[in-house]
Backbone as CSV, one residue per row, in Angstrom:
resi,resn,N_x,N_y,N_z,CA_x,CA_y,CA_z,C_x,C_y,C_z
1,GLN,73.094,74.920,122.841,72.512,74.108,121.778,71.278,74.812,121.213
2,VAL,71.298,75.034,119.902,70.177,75.685,119.244,68.996,74.736,119.160
3,GLN,67.839,75.226,119.574,66.625,74.435,119.463,65.451,75.309,119.046
4,LEU,64.644,74.775,118.149,63.343,75.330,117.801,62.352,74.188,117.951
5,VAL,61.409,74.354,118.846,60.465,73.277,119.138,59.045,73.759,118.867
6,GLU,58.437,73.178,117.847,57.067,73.529,117.496,56.074,72.707,118.315
7,SER,54.914,73.292,118.533,53.839,72.590,119.222,52.514,73.204,118.816
8,GLY,51.427,72.534,119.194,50.101,73.075,118.936,49.366,72.455,117.771
9,GLY,50.029,71.583,117.048,49.358,70.931,115.937,48.328,69.932,116.418
10,GLY,47.553,69.417,115.484,46.541,68.427,115.826,45.582,68.202,114.700
11,LEU,44.512,67.465,115.013,43.462,67.165,114.049,42.269,68.070,114.337
12,VAL,41.855,68.834,113.344,40.704,69.716,113.489,39.800,69.574,112.281
13,GLN,38.560,70.019,112.441,37.609,69.997,111.336,37.740,71.274,110.498
14,PRO,37.347,71.210,109.252,37.365,72.425,108.426,36.596,73.559,109.094
15,GLY,37.178,74.753,109.019,36.560,75.925,109.616,37.022,76.225,111.027
16,GLN,37.678,75.261,111.649,38.149,75.480,113.009,39.503,76.188,113.023
17,SER,39.985,76.427,114.236,41.226,77.185,114.417,42.253,76.384,115.203
18,LEU,43.509,76.758,115.009,44.623,76.229,115.788,45.643,77.329,115.979
19,ARG,46.377,77.229,117.069,47.482,78.157,117.304,48.755,77.355,117.468
20,LEU,49.677,77.552,116.555,50.975,76.897,116.634,51.953,77.772,117.402
21,SER,52.841,77.115,118.124,53.893,77.813,118.852,55.242,77.237,118.470
22,CYS,56.256,78.069,118.572,57.631,77.639,118.326,58.490,78.242,119.425
23,ALA,59.064,77.396,120.254,59.897,77.839,121.362,61.362,77.787,120.945
24,ALA,62.052,78.899,121.111,63.450,79.010,120.688,64.376,79.011,121.891
25,SER,65.538,78.411,121.715,66.567,78.449,122.749,67.928,78.256,122.110
26,GLY,68.952,78.713,122.806,70.316,78.508,122.342,70.834,79.545,121.365
27,PHE,70.043,80.573,121.087,70.508,81.656,120.221,69.730,82.925,120.573
28,THR,70.206,84.053,120.045,69.594,85.342,120.368,68.371,85.528,119.494
29,PHE,67.256,85.060,119.971,66.008,85.003,119.198,65.641,86.369,118.612
30,SER,65.813,87.424,119.378,65.350,88.741,118.962,66.113,89.293,117.762
31,ARG,67.200,88.691,117.396,67.979,89.153,116.241,67.568,88.449,114.947
32,TYR,66.788,87.421,115.070,66.460,86.586,113.925,65.094,86.916,113.324
33,ASP,65.056,86.977,111.995,63.782,86.943,111.305,63.236,85.520,111.411
34,MET,61.921,85.414,111.530,61.300,84.106,111.722,60.240,83.857,110.664
35,SER,60.093,82.599,110.324,59.091,82.223,109.334,58.444,80.908,109.722
36,TRP,57.277,80.684,109.157,56.616,79.381,109.186,56.606,78.830,107.767
37,TYR,56.905,77.568,107.660,56.817,76.822,106.415,55.941,75.590,106.661
38,ARG,55.493,74.990,105.593,54.737,73.752,105.728,55.067,72.806,104.580
39,GLN,54.875,71.527,104.857,55.141,70.511,103.842,54.057,69.449,103.911
40,ALA,53.321,69.339,102.838,52.289,68.320,102.732,52.903,67.043,102.159
41,PRO,52.289,65.887,102.416,52.840,64.626,101.888,53.004,64.685,100.378
42,GLY,54.184,64.327,99.913,54.445,64.283,98.489,54.699,65.631,97.837
43,LYS,54.755,66.676,98.653,54.974,68.014,98.115,56.218,68.644,98.717
44,GLU,56.685,69.682,98.061,57.846,70.399,98.574,57.436,71.308,99.737
45,ARG,58.410,71.595,100.577,58.172,72.531,101.670,57.889,73.910,101.073
46,GLU,56.874,74.585,101.614,56.512,75.891,101.091,56.427,76.933,102.188
47,PHE,56.686,78.163,101.790,56.602,79.309,102.692,55.153,79.577,103.077
48,VAL,54.947,79.910,104.351,53.609,80.261,104.827,53.558,81.705,105.296
49,ALA,54.469,82.079,106.213,54.413,83.416,106.792,55.786,83.819,107.299
50,PHE,56.003,85.133,107.324,57.272,85.714,107.750,57.016,86.835,108.742
51,ILE,57.927,86.972,109.716,57.885,88.132,110.596,59.311,88.584,110.855
52,SER,59.510,89.883,110.823,60.855,90.415,111.019,61.289,90.265,112.472
53,SER,62.565,90.506,112.706,63.130,90.306,114.041,62.437,91.167,115.098
54,THR,62.030,92.371,114.692,61.363,93.258,115.641,59.859,93.037,115.709
55,GLY,59.346,92.306,114.765,57.902,92.092,114.700,57.165,93.175,113.952
56,ASN,57.892,94.118,113.389,57.248,95.252,112.727,56.788,94.954,111.307
57,SER,57.278,93.875,110.748,56.932,93.540,109.376,56.532,92.084,109.277
58,ALA,55.479,91.808,108.522,55.011,90.440,108.328,54.519,90.270,106.900
59,SER,54.584,89.052,106.433,54.056,88.755,105.098,53.550,87.325,105.081
60,TYR,52.689,87.035,104.095,52.027,85.744,104.030,51.938,85.257,102.591
61,THR,51.904,83.957,102.446,51.589,83.427,101.146,50.112,83.691,100.870
62,ASP,49.768,83.840,99.609,48.416,84.267,99.251,47.325,83.351,99.809
63,SER,47.596,82.073,99.846,46.553,81.115,100.230,46.140,81.212,101.698
64,VAL,46.933,81.894,102.516,46.591,82.001,103.939,46.282,83.427,104.372
65,LYS,46.417,84.373,103.468,46.150,85.774,103.827,44.720,85.927,104.319
66,GLY,44.575,86.642,105.436,43.261,86.847,106.012,42.812,85.726,106.929
67,ARG,43.532,84.604,106.924,43.161,83.481,107.792,44.231,83.189,108.848
68,PHE,45.486,83.413,108.513,46.598,83.128,109.422,47.221,84.439,109.888
69,THR,47.706,84.434,111.120,48.422,85.584,111.671,49.686,85.101,112.371
70,ILE,50.809,85.650,111.951,52.079,85.328,112.581,52.399,86.394,113.618
71,SER,52.972,85.973,114.731,53.372,86.917,115.777,54.546,86.333,116.549
72,ARG,55.153,87.172,117.364,56.287,86.720,118.147,56.346,87.453,119.472
73,ASP,56.984,86.833,120.443,57.233,87.439,121.737,58.729,87.295,122.000
74,ASN,59.463,88.353,121.774,60.918,88.265,121.911,61.344,88.071,123.366
75,ASN,60.560,88.548,124.283,60.910,88.361,125.702,60.825,86.895,126.101
76,ARG,59.848,86.196,125.536,59.660,84.791,125.848,60.329,83.870,124.829
77,LYS,60.923,84.459,123.786,61.568,83.682,122.720,60.574,82.711,122.084
78,MET,59.443,83.240,121.720,58.377,82.427,121.152,57.887,83.009,119.834
79,LEU,57.541,82.124,118.919,56.927,82.454,117.651,55.576,81.763,117.603
80,PHE,54.587,82.436,117.011,53.242,81.886,116.962,52.677,81.958,115.547
81,LEU,51.725,81.071,115.292,50.945,81.137,114.066,49.505,80.840,114.435
82,GLN,48.683,81.865,114.418,47.254,81.697,114.662,46.593,81.370,113.334
83,MET,45.958,80.209,113.276,45.343,79.751,112.039,43.842,79.629,112.250
84,SER,43.076,80.269,111.412,41.630,80.198,111.502,41.058,79.804,110.152
85,SER,39.772,79.463,110.172,39.087,79.029,108.947,39.913,77.990,108.203
86,LEU,40.366,77.010,108.943,41.253,76.009,108.352,40.543,75.189,107.282
87,LYS,41.319,74.817,106.269,40.818,74.060,105.133,41.595,72.744,105.024
88,PRO,41.015,71.747,104.391,41.752,70.485,104.213,43.107,70.687,103.537
89,GLU,43.197,71.653,102.650,44.462,71.896,101.960,45.523,72.532,102.848
90,ASP,45.159,72.895,104.077,46.155,73.365,105.043,46.841,72.202,105.756
91,THR,46.388,71.001,105.507,46.989,69.825,106.126,48.451,69.694,105.709
92,ALA,49.331,69.650,106.700,50.769,69.592,106.428,51.524,69.514,107.745
93,MET,52.815,69.240,107.632,53.731,69.423,108.754,54.181,70.874,108.706
94,TYR,54.072,71.547,109.845,54.427,72.958,109.919,55.755,73.112,110.669
95,PHE,56.640,73.912,110.075,57.985,74.117,110.607,58.227,75.595,110.872
96,CYS,58.959,75.901,111.931,59.426,77.264,112.105,60.889,77.334,111.683
97,LYS,61.260,78.509,111.213,62.593,78.743,110.652,63.118,80.062,111.175
98,ALA,64.359,80.057,111.597,65.021,81.266,112.079,66.162,81.606,111.141
99,VAL,66.260,82.876,110.759,67.299,83.306,109.822,67.973,84.577,110.320
100,LEU,69.295,84.543,110.312,70.106,85.739,110.570,71.263,85.676,109.583
101,SER,71.195,86.509,108.570,72.197,86.498,107.505,72.257,85.092,106.893
102,ILE,73.389,84.421,106.980,73.510,83.087,106.385,73.220,81.977,107.382
103,ILE,72.910,82.354,108.599,72.630,81.364,109.638,71.142,80.999,109.588
104,VAL,70.865,79.715,109.473,69.488,79.237,109.374,69.280,78.096,110.365
105,HIS,68.191,78.172,111.122,67.807,77.098,112.033,66.393,76.658,111.710
106,TRP,66.152,75.361,111.779,64.825,74.786,111.539,64.375,73.978,112.753
107,GLY,63.088,73.991,112.973,62.515,73.099,113.959,62.179,71.757,113.331
108,GLN,61.652,70.852,114.159,61.342,69.500,113.699,59.923,69.377,113.155
109,GLY,59.099,70.351,113.431,57.758,70.361,112.856,56.671,69.884,113.789
110,THR,55.454,70.325,113.487,54.261,69.869,114.184,53.186,69.612,113.125
111,GLN,52.478,68.503,113.266,51.531,68.086,112.240,50.174,68.753,112.440
112,VAL,49.668,69.303,111.360,48.315,69.861,111.334,47.510,69.067,110.319
113,THR,46.392,68.518,110.763,45.505,67.773,109.883,44.108,68.363,109.960
114,VAL,43.588,68.746,108.814,42.252,69.339,108.733,41.367,68.367,107.965
115,ALA,40.429,67.770,108.661,39.568,66.767,108.036,38.252,66.677,108.794
116,SER,37.196,66.343,108.061,35.873,66.248,108.706,35.582,64.819,109.123
């Protein structure tokens, strides 16, 4: 059974940091490109960060460049998103996504709320 389980979300103040995790099971994690997406209330889901299957390539949406870092541990089948200098506009449900060709898996999300 394919599973992607996000964790690490919570309520933080502006300027603080959080580290999100995504635990994968039921598929060959190391073959999949991985991404983080987020969806704020009333808005469409948007791309946040991407990392290739080997971890050699990463990309970010402009609004998080320099503040967020995506990483992965293929041995542990884990995906991470280190978020720093958080802003209220980062408030959203964060999802991890696994892609291999036409095969796509999504997690259920973890809520991040940035408020003072």
